[in-house]
C-alpha positions in Angstrom: 0.8 -4.0 -11.0 1.7 -0.7 -9.4 3.5 2.0 -11.3 6.1 3.8 -9.2 8.9 6.3 -9.5 10.9 4.1 -7.1 9.6 0.5 -7.2 12.0 -0.8 -4.5 10.9 1.9 -2.1 7.1 1.4 -2.7 7.5 -2.4 -2.8 9.4 -2.4 0.5 6.6 -0.4 2.1 3.9 -2.8 0.9 5.9 -5.9 1.8 6.4 -4.6 5.4 2.8 -3.4 5.7 1.5 -6.8 4.5 4.1 -8.9 6.3 5.1 -10.5 3.0 8.5 -11.3 1.4 9.8 -9.0 -1.2 11.7 -10.1 -4.3 13.4 -7.7 -6.8 15.3 -7.8 -10.1 19.0 -6.9 -10.1 18.6 -3.1 -10.6 15.5 -2.7 -8.4 13.3 -1.4 -11.2 10.9 -4.2 -10.7 10.0 -5.9 -7.4 7.1 -8.0 -6.1 5.5 -9.2 -3.0 4.6 -12.9 -2.9 1.5 -13.8 -0.9 2.2 -17.5 -1.4 -0.1 -20.4 -2.3 -2.3 -19.7 -5.3 -2.4 -16.0 -4.7 -1.1 -13.7 -7.4 2.0 -11.6 -6.7 1.8 -7.8 -6.5 4.3 -6.3 -9.0 5.8 -2.8 -8.5 7.4 -1.3 -11.6 9.5 1.9 -12.0 8.0 4.3 -14.5 9.1 7.9 -15.4 5.8 9.6 -14.9 4.4 10.7 -11.5 1.0 9.9 -10.1 -1.4 12.7 -10.9 -4.9 11.8 -9.8 -6.8 9.7 -7.2 -6.4 6.0 -7.7 -9.3 4.3 -9.4 -8.5 1.1 -7.6 -7.1 0.9 -4.1 -6.5 -1.7 -1.4 -8.6 -1.9 1.7 -7.1 -3.6 4.8 -9.2 -4.9 7.7 -7.0 -5.5 10.7 -8.0 -6.6 14.1 -6.9 -3.3 15.6 -7.6 -0.3 13.3 -5.7 2.3 15.4 -2.6 0.1 15.8 -2.5 -0.6 12.1 -2.9 3.0 11.2 0.0 3.9 13.6 2.1 1.1 12.1 1.4 2.2 8.5 2.3 5.8 9.4 5.6 4.6 11.0 6.4 2.7 7.8 6.0 5.9 5.7 2.3 6.2 4.9 0.6 9.6 5.3 -3.0 10.6 5.8 -4.9 11.3 2.6 -8.0 13.3 1.9 -9.9 12.1 -1.2 -13.1 13.8 -0.1 -14.2 11.0 2.2 -15.4 13.3 5.1 -15.8 11.6 8.5 -16.0 7.8 8.0 -15.3 4.6 10.0 -12.3 3.9 7.8 -9.0 5.8 7.5 -7.6 6.8 4.1 -3.8 6.7 3.9 -1.3 7.0 1.0 1.8 5.0 0.5 5.2 6.8 0.1 4.3 7.7 -3.5 0.7 8.8 -2.8 -1.2 5.7 -3.7 -4.3 5.7 -1.6 -5.5 2.8 0.5 -7.9 2.4 3.4 -7.7 0.8 6.8 -11.1 -0.4 7.8 -12.4 -1.0 11.3 -12.5 -4.6 12.5 -15.4 -6.7 11.2 -18.1 -7.0 13.8 -18.8 -10.5 14.9 
């Protein structure tokens, strides 16, 4: 579950980033992406309080093309984030409400 000030906005961002369908309740205060199969849904819930500190848990994505995925995430509304990582092989981004996630380089074969 992800707490959000605007669950529909954040849920839409993640659904588009992950290429997954988005479902929502009637008023848009709860929505979820559905990976399918036996995978659990990711739930986004509107809450009144704002995010105040670095996430203790975040998602890492490992696409085939790191640069293209970073560009796509930025176009969807992500922004670069500095959590003290310095220069690394991964890119730290934040979703539209500041929830950090990383885009890793492709796995070496």
